[in-house]
C-alpha positions in Angstrom: 0.5 -0.1 0.0 1.2 3.2 -1.1 1.6 6.2 0.8 -1.1 8.6 0.0 0.8 12.4 -0.7 -2.3 14.1 -2.2 -5.8 13.8 -2.7 -8.5 14.9 -5.0 -11.3 15.7 -4.6 -14.6 17.3 -7.0 -17.9 19.0 -6.1 -20.6 20.5 -7.8 -23.5 22.4 -6.4 -26.5 20.8 -7.8 -24.6 17.6 -6.9 -24.6 18.2 -3.1 -27.2 16.7 -0.8 -28.6 19.9 1.1 -28.0 23.8 1.9 -25.6 23.5 4.5 -23.1 21.3 2.1 -23.9 24.3 -0.2 -23.1 26.8 2.2 -19.8 24.7 3.1 -18.8 24.4 -0.4 -18.9 28.5 -0.7 -17.0 28.7 2.9 -14.4 26.5 1.2 -13.9 28.4 -1.8 -14.0 31.5 0.6 -11.6 30.2 2.7 -8.9 29.2 0.1 -9.5 32.8 -1.3 -8.3 34.1 1.7 -5.5 32.3 2.2 -4.0 33.2 -0.7 -4.0 36.9 0.3 -1.8 35.7 3.3 2.0 36.3 2.5 3.4 34.2 5.6 1.6 31.0 3.5 4.0 29.0 1.1 2.6 28.0 -2.0 3.4 23.9 -0.1 0.7 25.2 2.6 -2.1 25.7 0.3 -4.4 23.7 -1.6 -4.6 23.8 -5.4 -8.2 24.4 -6.9 -9.7 25.4 -9.9 -13.4 26.9 -9.3 -16.1 27.0 -12.2 -19.2 28.9 -11.3 -20.8 25.9 -10.1 -18.0 23.2 -9.6 -14.9 22.8 -7.4 -12.2 20.9 -7.9 -9.5 21.2 -4.9 -6.1 18.6 -4.0 -4.9 18.8 -0.9 -2.3 17.4 0.8 -1.7 16.7 4.8 0.0 20.4 5.2 -2.6 22.4 2.8 -5.7 20.2 5.0 -3.6 21.5 8.3 -3.8 24.9 7.1 -7.5 25.2 6.8 -8.1 23.6 9.7 -5.4 25.8 11.7 -7.3 29.2 9.8 -10.9 27.9 10.6 -10.2 26.7 13.9 -7.8 29.7 15.1 -8.0 30.6 18.4 -8.2 33.9 20.6 -8.5 35.0 24.1 -11.1 37.0 24.7 -12.4 39.2 28.2 -16.0 38.6 29.3 -18.4 39.8 32.0 -20.5 37.8 34.0 -22.6 38.6 37.1 -22.2 35.9 39.1 -18.8 34.6 40.0 -17.2 32.1 37.8 -15.2 28.7 38.6 -11.8 28.9 39.8 -9.4 30.3 42.2 -9.9 33.8 42.6 -8.4 36.8 45.2 -10.4 39.1 47.2 -8.7 42.6 47.6 -9.7 44.7 50.6 -8.9 48.2 52.5 -7.2 48.4 55.9 -10.8 48.2 57.3 -11.5 44.9 55.5 -14.0 46.7 52.8 -13.5 44.3 49.9 -11.9 46.6 47.0 -12.5 44.0 44.0 -12.3 40.7 43.2 -8.9 39.5 40.9 -10.3 36.4 38.8 -7.3 36.4 36.0 -8.7 40.0 35.7 -10.5 42.5 38.2 -14.2 42.9 39.0 -15.5 46.6 37.5 -19.3 47.5 38.2 -20.1 44.7 39.3 -19.6 42.2 37.1 -16.7 39.4 37.1 -14.1 39.6 34.1 -12.9 36.4 33.1 -10.5 35.3 29.7 -11.4 32.6 27.7 -10.9 31.0 24.2 -13.0 32.0 21.2 -13.0 31.7 17.7 -11.0 34.3 16.0 -13.1 33.9 12.9 -10.6 36.4 11.0 -12.4 34.9 7.8 -15.6 35.3 8.6 -15.5 38.5 10.5 -13.4 40.7 10.5 -11.9 41.0 14.5 -12.0 45.1 14.1 -15.6 45.2 13.1 -17.4 45.0 16.6 -19.7 44.3 17.6 -20.3 41.7 14.8 -17.4 39.5 15.6 -18.3 39.4 18.7 -21.7 38.7 18.1 -20.3 35.5 15.9 -18.2 34.3 18.2 -20.3 34.1 21.2 -23.2 32.6 19.1 -20.9 30.1 17.8 -19.5 29.2 21.4 -23.0 29.3 23.0 -24.5 27.3 20.4 -22.5 24.8 18.4 -19.6 24.6 20.6 -21.7 25.1 24.2 -19.9 21.8 25.6 -16.5 22.2 26.6 -15.6 18.9 24.8 -16.8 20.3 21.6 -14.4 23.1 21.5 -11.0 21.2 22.3 -10.4 21.7 18.7 -9.4 25.8 19.2 -7.7 24.6 22.4 -4.4 23.0 20.6 -3.0 22.5 17.3 -2.8 18.7 18.2 -6.6 18.4 18.1 -6.6 20.2 14.6 -3.9 17.8 14.0 -6.2 14.7 14.7 -8.9 16.3 12.5 -6.3 16.2 9.7 -5.2 12.5 10.7 -8.9 11.2 10.5 -9.5 12.7 7.2 -6.7 11.7 5.9 -6.9 7.6 6.6 -10.2 8.3 4.9 -8.8 9.0 1.8 -6.3 7.0 1.8 -9.2 4.1 1.8 -10.8 5.4 -0.7 -7.7 5.9 -2.9 -7.3 2.0 -2.0 -10.8 0.7 -3.1 -12.4 0.9 0.3 -15.5 2.0 2.0 -15.0 4.8 4.1 -17.9 6.7 6.5 -17.0 9.5 8.7 -19.6 11.2 11.8 -21.5 14.0 11.1 -21.4 16.2 14.3 -24.1 18.6 15.8 -21.2 21.1 16.1 -20.8 20.8 12.5 -24.3 20.5 10.9 -27.7 21.1 12.2 -29.9 18.6 13.6 -27.2 15.9 13.6 -27.5 13.8 16.7 -25.3 10.8 17.8 -27.9 8.4 16.8 -31.0 8.6 14.8 -35.0 7.4 16.4 -34.0 3.9 14.0 -30.3 3.7 15.9 -28.2 4.6 13.1 -25.5 7.3 13.2 -25.3 10.2 11.4 -22.5 9.8 9.3 -21.3 10.5 5.9 -18.9 10.7 2.8 -15.5 12.3 3.9 -15.8 14.9 0.9 -19.4 15.8 2.4 -18.2 15.8 5.9 -15.2 18.1 5.1 -17.6 20.3 3.5 -19.6 20.8 6.6 -16.7 22.1 8.7 -16.7 25.1 6.4 -20.4 26.2 7.0 -19.9 28.6 9.6 -16.9 30.3 7.9 -19.6 32.2 6.0 -22.7 31.7 8.1 -24.2 34.9 10.1 -26.0 34.7 13.4 -28.7 37.0 14.3 -30.5 37.3 17.3 -34.6 37.2 17.3 -36.6 39.1 19.4 -40.3 38.3 20.6 -43.0 40.2 22.5 -44.9 38.2 24.8 -48.9 39.5 26.0 -47.5 41.5 29.0 -45.5 43.3 26.6 -41.6 42.0 27.8 -38.9 41.2 25.6 -37.6 37.7 24.8 -34.5 36.4 22.9 -35.4 32.8 22.3 -32.0 31.2 20.8 -30.0 32.4 17.8 -30.9 32.6 14.1 -28.0 31.4 12.2 -28.4 32.0 8.3 -26.3 29.8 5.7 -25.7 31.6 2.1 -26.4 29.4 -0.7 -24.2 30.1 -3.5 -25.0 30.5 -7.2 -22.0 31.2 -8.4 -19.1 29.8 -6.6 -16.7 32.0 -8.7 -18.3 35.2 -7.3 -19.2 34.1 -4.3 -15.5 34.8 -2.1 -15.5 38.2 -3.6 -18.9 39.5 -3.4 -19.1 37.9 0.6 -15.8 40.3 1.2 -17.6 43.1 -0.3 -20.5 42.6 2.3 -17.9 42.0 4.9 -16.0 45.2 4.2 -19.7 47.0 3.8 -19.8 46.3 8.1 -19.2 49.2 9.3 -16.4 49.2 12.8 -17.9 50.1 15.8 -21.3 50.1 13.9 -24.2 52.8 15.6 -27.0 50.8 14.5 -25.9 47.4 15.3 -28.4 46.4 17.8 -31.7 47.0 15.4 -29.4 45.5 12.2 -28.8 42.6 14.5 -32.0 41.6 15.9 -34.8 40.7 13.9 -38.8 39.3 14.4 -38.6 36.2 12.6 -36.0 33.9 11.2 -36.8 34.7 7.4 -36.1 38.4 8.4 -32.1 37.6 8.6 -31.9 35.8 5.4 -34.1 38.8 3.7 -31.6 41.4 5.8 -28.1 39.5 4.1 -29.7 39.4 0.2 -31.0 42.9 0.2 -26.9 43.9 0.3 -26.6 43.9 -3.6 -23.2 43.5 -2.9 -23.3 40.3 -1.5 -26.5 39.4 -3.5 -25.1 40.6 -7.4 -22.6 40.8 -8.9 -21.4 42.3 -12.1 -20.1 39.6 -15.1 -19.5 41.3 -18.4 -21.3 44.4 -17.9 -24.6 42.4 -16.7 -25.8 41.6 -13.0 -25.4 38.2 -12.2 -26.7 36.1 -9.2 -24.6 35.1 -6.8 -27.1 34.2 -4.1 -29.5 31.2 -4.7 -31.2 32.0 -1.4 -30.2 31.5 2.3 -31.8 28.9 4.7 -32.5 30.0 8.5 -32.2 28.3 11.8 -33.4 29.2 14.8 -31.3 27.2 17.6 -31.9 27.4 21.5 -29.2 25.2 23.9 -30.8 23.6 26.4 -28.8 21.5 28.4 -26.1 19.2 26.2 -29.1 19.9 23.6 -29.8 22.0 20.6 -33.2 22.8 19.8 -34.1 23.7 16.3 -37.6 25.9 17.0 -37.6 26.8 13.4 -36.3 26.5 10.1 -36.9 28.1 6.9 -35.3 28.6 3.4 -35.8 31.8 1.9 -35.1 32.1 -2.0 -33.4 35.2 -4.0 -36.8 37.2 -4.8 -37.0 40.5 -5.9 -40.4 41.4 -5.0 -40.2 40.4 -1.5 -36.7 41.9 -1.0 -37.9 45.2 -2.2 -40.8 45.1 0.0 -38.6 44.1 2.8 -36.7 47.3 2.2 -40.0 49.3 2.5 -41.0 47.3 5.5 -37.6 48.2 7.7 -37.6 51.5 6.6 -41.0 52.4 7.7 -41.6 50.3 10.7 -39.2 50.1 13.8 -41.7 48.5 16.3 -40.7 44.8 16.3 -44.7 43.5 17.0 -45.7 45.0 13.8 -42.9 44.8 11.5 -42.9 40.8 12.7 -46.8 41.0 11.5 -46.3 42.3 8.3 -43.2 40.6 7.1 -45.0 37.0 8.2 -48.1 38.9 5.9 -45.1 39.3 3.2 -44.3 35.8 3.2 -47.2 34.4 3.0 -49.0 36.2 0.5 -51.5 38.0 2.8 -52.5 41.6 3.0 -50.2 44.1 5.1 -52.2 44.3 8.0 -54.1 41.4 8.2 -54.2 40.2 11.7 -53.9 43.7 13.3 -56.6 43.5 15.8 -55.8 39.9 16.9 -51.9 41.4 17.5 -53.7 44.6 18.9 -55.9 42.4 21.4 -53.1 40.4 22.8 -50.5 42.8 23.2 -51.2 45.5 26.3 -52.3 48.5 25.3 -49.1 50.9 26.1 -47.2 48.7 23.6 -49.7 49.5 21.0 -51.9 52.7 21.4 -49.9 54.7 22.9 -48.0 58.4 23.2 -44.9 58.0 25.4 -43.0 54.6 26.6 -42.9 51.2 24.4 -46.0 51.7 22.5 -44.9 55.0 20.7 -43.4 53.3 17.8 -46.4 50.6 17.2 -48.6 53.8 17.2 -46.5 56.0 15.3 -46.0 53.4 12.5 -49.6 52.0 12.4 -51.4 55.3 11.8 -48.2 56.3 8.8 -48.8 52.7 7.2 -52.6 53.4 7.6 -52.9 56.4 6.5 -50.8 55.4 3.1 -52.8 52.3 2.0 -56.1 53.2 3.9 -57.1 50.5 6.5 -59.8 48.2 4.1 -56.8 47.9 1.5 -54.3 47.0 4.1 -56.3 44.4 5.3 -58.3 43.0 3.2 -55.8 42.8 -0.5 -52.5 42.4 -1.0 -51.1 46.3 -1.8 -47.4 45.0 -1.8 -45.5 45.8 -4.9 
């Protein structure tokens, strides 16, 4: 049995089984493109690729596969705060009278909170570090959902753990090269919906080529927070929305995604509103409405970069990742045009949720408005001050524009 020095994989967008696999293919293309710009890497450290609009041919070696995983799972140390005392040793610092000045747990405790240091994914390729707080949202969302169990974080903590991953794939490639069958486990850390075993007791597994792609899905996936308003008018934040972009053109995807990242402002003053959505599909629309990401010029003509996006609302409960909602949103200019109008005209979360859901369902904009107003407290709907002022203002403005009968009885989206 000869030693395997390199291995070639060929992919086609149409030949992949799920959106997450196609997202991973786009992520792999983007990551290779990112690596080519890193001056410190030698040609031997990089995979050899041939990219077509819907196909990728990539040749990897143990060295280039190591480079891919080292960048994908590159760690960084961050400082985070928490109200409760973290586990571990700490020092209490007091004055001469015995009054506590501060606690020291790697760093000091300011303003009633504990500071502590943690490993996080650096994610320089997914969200540049300088683009805060988007970078922090990406880090914390990945850490809290897909890497919520400490054992799943080892791949970030030491290079030897990433080397184990390389060895696992290389052994599988060697089996395939020698005409043997090889399958690899699909973990919930890389695939939404994966479990240790199915209801029939079967393991979640796939071909090495397909499992490899799933590792790169998060390289371009984007997180959002979703807001809910209960019958008492209180806001809730159930889980995280992860959006998996489905490329339509691999050649155009990497530069388009780079343009999208460059358009995210550093220290974004509008981050709170832009990172919050009312329904999972809104997260996909908020990404695809950026024409730098969804469209590109090719020979003076606009060409589609994205086919659509998969939105998944995930919440970690114990050691389990609960899928609260999932929806696919195709690229559709009608949806995006009306979404832009809704976002610009409606700042009230419950009203925006109603109108957006009606848009997606093909219903008139204000269908269900009376039911919504009976569900929410009066101070959240008809008010001249407080939390309901946005609802009142937006409702009156839009009803005046469309007319109550038109907006509730027929579809006035256009």
